[in-house]
N, C-alpha and C positions, 0 to 999 in steps of 0.2 A: 377540354371541350370551351376554354377561355377562347381561345385561338382559332379556332371553329366560328366562333359567335365575333370575334373580331374579321374574322375577313368579312363575315355577312353585314356588319354595319358599315364594313368599306365597298359597300354592296360596284359601283363602276366605279370606284379610285383606280386608276389606270398611273397616277403619278406619286413620284416617289419612290419609297424604297420597303424590302419585306425579307425578314430574317428568313433563314431556314426552316427554322422551328413553326414558325408562322405558314408557309407552305406547306409542309409537309404534314403537320397536323390537320391543316383543315383538307389533305390530299385523303390522309387516313378518315378521316372520319366520312368524309366523305363517302370514299369506299364500299364503308360498316353500310351507312345509309341504303345505298344502293344493294349492295347484297343482300340485307333484310327486306326492303322492299321486293327485290328479284326471287327471292324462297317464298316471301309471302303469296307474290302471284301464282303459284305452284301450289301452294298451301289448300285451296280448295277442291281442287284436283283432284289431289291426292285423299282429303275428307269424301269426297264424291264417292270415288271409287271405291274405298272401304265399305260404305254407306250402302253404296248399289250391289256391294259382294253378298252384304249381310240381308236387305229389304228386296232387289231387284226394284227399287228405282233410285231414281236423284233428286236429293231435294231442289224444289226450283232457286234458290236463292243463291246455289253455288254459284254459276255461269257468271252471274250477275256480279260475284263478290269478287270473281277472275279478273273481270273487264274493271269493276272499280281498282283493283292494285296494278291492273297497268295503266288506268288513268295516272293513278297516285304516281307510278316509277316515273311515268315521261313528265309531267308536271312538276316535282320536283328535280328532275335532269334542267328543265329549262330553268326552273328557276334558280339554280347553282351554276348555271352556265356562265354568265358574265360575270360573279366574282372568282370563280376559279379559274378564268382568264386573264383577270384584274388582277390577282394573286398573283400568279404565273409570271406576268409582266413584271410586279413591282420587284420578284424576286430575280427573276434577270437584270434589273433594274440595278440592285445590289449586288450584281458583279459584274460590271462595268458597262452593260449588253442591252442594248434596244431592245421592250417590249414588242416592238413590229418585227420580230423573228418570228413571230407566232402565224403571220402571215403564208410562213412557207412551208404551212401546214395546207393552203388552200390547194395546192394543186394535186397533193395526194387525194382530196377530197372530192376534186374533178376527174382525174383517175380513177377511184372506186365507181363516180357515177356513170362515168363513160362504159366505164367495163360491166356497170349492170345492165344498162340500155342493149348492149351489145349481148349480153348472156340471153334477157327478154327477148331479143327478135330473134337472133339465129341461133344462142345454143352452142356457141361458141367456146368462147373464151368464159371461165367461171371470174366471177365477180369479185372472189376471195384475192386475187392476185394485187388487187388497187389496195387492198392491205398492208401490201410488204410497204410502199412507203411511207402509209400514215405510221404503220408502225416503227421505221426506221428515224423519221420524224419526233414521237413521241421519247424513242429511246435519245437521243442526241436533245431533245429540251431535258429530259431528266438528268442530263449529267451536268448540263448545263445549271440545272437549278443545285444540285448537291454539290456545287462548286463556292469557295468561300469567299464571303463578299468582300468589297473592298474596305478595312479599317478606318480609312478617310473620306472626306466630305468627296464625293464624284459629281458629276455632271446633272444627277437625279435626286441631288441631296441629300442630308446627312447620316451617316451611319445610324441603322434601325436600332441597333446596343445599346448607343452611348443615351 
């Protein structure tokens, strides 16, 4: 948990280097929190369904609880977007690569957006095809973040393990 907090303390610090452990522990805790929030989103629906089967009505608060968890999920996602990008950029620095490599993901997002618009207008191209370049990009960045960092000082700073 200390690695997760350490990344949040360096909220928008894109300079310097990050260890593999710092990057991947942040990703692990971030994924766990996202999964919990995602599961909590569906909990009110399940509770409401069971209550409806027993009583024939749904308590009025349950739809509001589902909306609350949806808002909480997206608020958390937006809050950790910058520190997540920053830690991956610092991790890329540790391997001697520029953090600007993260910008290579933007064309994939653009392709996904264009395909979504085409799908909404013509219903011809599935928007899921746009996820292919994003998936390839995420896999490549993931491979780069797993690589061992340079043990000596590089142009991004000293070894974070020192």
